[in-house]
N, C-alpha and C positions, 0 to 999 in steps of 0.2 A: 115172210114172215115181219110181222112189225115188232119194234119194242119199246113200248110205254117205259118212261121213267117219271113218275108222278112225284110234285114237289109240291111243298107247303102242306103237308098231311101227316107232319108230325110236330111238336110242339117245340117251340123256339124262344125259349124266355127270355136268353140275351139279346133275340133279333139280329143276329151276326149272322145268318144261311146267305152265302153267295146265289144262291138262287132266289132270294124272298123279292117277292112282285107285288103284293098286294094281301091287305088281311081278310081273311075269311074266304079264301076261294083258293078253289084245287087245282092248280096246273099241271103241265105236262111238256115233255120235248120228248122228240122220237129218234131213236139209235137207229143205225142200219146192223143186217142180219151178221156184217161183217166185222162188228164191235165184240159179236161173243167170243170168250176163252174162257176153256173149258177147267176147272180145277184137277190140279196135277200138274198143269203145263207152268213153265215160266213167265211172268210178267214183264217184260224191260221196258223199263223207264225212259218215254220219248225224250227226245232233246229238242222238242220245237219252244219248249217255255220250262221255267224253272221250279214250278212247283206243280204237285202233280198230288190230289187229293184222292182217296176211295170213300164214296158215301155208300154205307151199307143200306139193303132193305130186304124184306121177303121178298120173292118173286113166285108170280102164281102164272100159270100156264094153261091156256086158253084150248079148251080140246071141241070144239064145235063152233060152225058159224051162227053169227046174232049181231042183232042190227037193234037198235032202239030198246033193249033188255030190261026189265023192271026189276029192282033192286030182290024182289021177292023170288025171282028167277034165277038170279045170277049166278048162285053157286053150283046150277047146273052146266055150268059154262066151264067150269074149273077142272082139269083133270090133273094135275101136279103141282106140287111147290118145291122151293129150295130157298135158299140166301143166295146174293148176289153183293155186287159193292158196283156201285158206276164210278168210273176213274173221271177225273175232271182237272184238264188243265186250270187251276183257281186265279192263278194270276192273270192267263190271258183272257179267261171268262169276264174279270174286273173290266179290263181294257176294253174288250169287245161290247160290254153292258153300259160303260160311258158312255158310246160313239153310237148305241142304237143299233150296232152291228149282230146280225144272227150271232147265236152261241154254237153253230156247229161246230167251228176248227175245237173250240175249248171243250165238247163234252159228247161226239158222237164221230169220232176217230177210229181207226181200227184196233181190235182190242182192248177197248176202253169198259166192255162189261165182264168181269171176272165173276164168271157162273158156277154156283155149287151143283153138286148132282139132283138131279130130278125127283123127287118123291113122290108114292101117291099121296093124295089129298088128305087120307086119312090120320096121316101122320102129322097133321096140322100142331096137335098142341106138342109135341116135338120142338115144336118152335116159336113156342111160347116165349122165352127167355134165351138171349144166345151172347154168348163171351165175343168179343172179338179183340182182338189183339194185334199188333203188329210194330215190332222192335220194343220199344220203351212206352206205346201209346197203346191203350185198351180203352173202352166203351163197351155195354150191354145195350141190345136190341132187344125191346118188348114190343111184341105185336100188340099188345092191349094200350099200346099209348099211339096209335093210327087215330088221328080226328074223325075221320070216316073209314068205314070197313069195307072190306072189297067188294061187297055186294053194293056200296054207292058207288064206288069208284068204277067199277064195271058198267052200271046204268050211264054214267055222266060221259065215260069214256065213248060207249056205244052209238049218243046221240047224235056225234059228228063221223065214226069211225065202225068201219063193218068190222070186227073182229071174227078171225078166222082161226083153223086149227095150228097151233104151234105159234100164236101169238105169245109175247110173254111182255105183263104188267108186273116191273117195281112197284110194289102199292106205296110206298113210303120213303123215299130216300131221307137221312138224316141231315138235320140241319149243318151240322159241323162234321167234318171226315177226318179220316186218318190220312196223315201225309207217309207216301210212299217213297222210301229210299232205298235206293240199291242194298244189297247184302243184307236184307232184311227179310222177315217172313209172315203174310198175310193168313190168320186161321180164325175161323169161324167155329166154335164148338157148342153145341145144345148143354144145358145146364142139366138135362137129364141122360145126359151121355151120349157122343159121338161128335166125330169131325163131321162138318158139313162141307165145309170149303177150306183147300189149303193150296198158297200160293207162293211160290218161291219168287221173290224181288231182285230183281239183274240190273 
């Protein structure tokens, strides 16, 4: 299973995203399957860095094999959706970027993907607007804010990567994250009702 975290695909008016690379281009980094932590399990804040933030995203699961997929056919390759959050050691990421080092240590460690419960693709409208809160911090994630839709994202990814059943695509990480601190709780709730993701932070 491959996990693609798409960056630079949501508006960043303040231009403060820790992932910022260049204007007008969709980029991504990959995460290992060991990064997945399912909703309902506790997330233990690691001790190898001093600041960890969660960057929410809508998540699509690929349901069939595909390569060089045209945008008009891309929807056929999705079998379920949910919300998730990529956890990043933001202070460490800044140091790695400053020296031109790979991001892996800061972005792709075990249990660094907080994943909600997957739902049939027919429930997409359920995720149009999602309220996210953790401690005193909150934000709203709107799937309509994505600069490139999932069809374009799949087409771009599949030019260089063979997509396989079970692969996950975080279609647009937010440019700003929510800081994760022990003894708080990260929740994502649809505005139409229902909890999508729920993690105790320890």
